[in-house]
C-alpha positions in Angstrom: 62.2 86.2 74.1 61.0 85.6 77.6 61.9 88.5 80.3 65.2 87.9 82.0 64.5 88.7 85.8 68.4 89.5 87.4 67.4 90.4 91.3 69.1 86.5 92.0 72.4 87.7 91.4 72.4 91.1 92.8 71.1 89.7 96.2 73.2 87.1 96.3 76.3 89.6 95.8 74.6 91.8 98.1 73.9 89.4 100.7 77.5 88.1 100.4 78.6 91.4 101.3 76.7 92.0 104.4 77.9 88.9 105.5 81.6 90.6 105.6 80.3 93.4 107.2 78.6 91.7 110.0 79.9 92.4 113.2 80.2 96.1 112.4 78.4 98.8 114.2 75.2 101.1 113.6 74.1 101.2 109.7 77.3 99.8 108.1 76.3 96.4 109.2 72.6 96.4 107.5 72.9 99.0 104.8 74.6 97.5 101.4 76.3 101.2 100.6 77.6 101.9 103.8 78.8 98.1 104.4 80.8 97.9 100.9 82.7 101.1 102.2 83.3 99.9 105.4 84.5 96.7 104.0 86.6 98.3 101.3 88.4 100.3 104.4 88.9 97.2 106.7 90.5 95.2 103.6 92.9 98.3 103.1 93.7 98.6 107.0 94.0 94.7 107.2 96.7 94.6 104.5 98.8 97.3 106.1 98.1 95.9 109.3 99.8 92.6 108.0 103.0 94.6 107.1 103.2 96.9 110.3 102.4 93.4 112.5 105.9 92.3 111.3 107.7 95.5 111.8 106.3 95.8 115.4 107.5 92.4 116.5 111.1 92.8 114.9 111.2 95.7 116.9 109.7 93.7 120.5 112.5 91.3 119.4 115.3 93.5 119.4 114.0 95.2 122.3 114.1 92.1 124.3 117.7 91.1 123.0 118.9 94.5 124.2 117.7 94.3 127.8 119.4 90.2 127.7 122.3 91.6 126.2 122.8 94.0 128.9 122.4 91.4 131.5 124.9 89.5 130.3 127.4 92.4 129.8 127.2 93.7 126.2 125.2 95.4 124.3 122.6 94.7 121.5 124.5 96.1 118.4 127.8 94.7 119.9 126.2 91.6 120.3 124.6 91.6 116.7 128.1 92.2 115.4 130.1 89.4 117.3 127.1 86.8 115.9 127.7 88.3 112.2 131.5 88.0 112.8 131.3 84.3 114.6 128.9 83.6 111.6 125.8 82.1 113.9 123.1 82.4 111.9 119.9 82.2 114.4 117.4 85.1 113.2 116.0 87.6 116.0 113.2 85.6 116.7 114.9 82.7 118.1 117.4 84.5 120.1 115.0 86.3 121.9 113.1 83.3 122.7 116.3 81.8 124.0 117.1 84.5 125.7 113.2 84.3 127.8 113.0 80.8 127.9 116.5 79.2 128.2 119.1 81.9 129.6 121.8 79.3 130.0 122.0 78.3 126.5 121.3 82.2 125.6 124.7 83.0 127.5 126.4 80.0 126.0 125.9 81.5 122.7 127.0 85.0 123.7 130.1 83.6 124.9 130.9 82.0 121.8 
């Protein structure tokens, strides 16, 4: 039986991981062991970051709605309660977009 050299697959795996670490600083971009650790941590931070981004945007929309509601003589909590009672199914993102870009439409929604 002939001898099997396995360097090809190992090199391919290492090269792929180093490609993921491209743009990192210092040793983490060129040394396999450091790059492996850095890519692992980057992946976990990216996962949690996607969740945090959703949270941050929701709070931004609520802040914008609160400011727009105050300009129209009401509070955010009263606005949210009235929207629910009148069964207006617009989400916070769309309401904040209306408040910023189309304040006259937002005012009509509030009066409804």
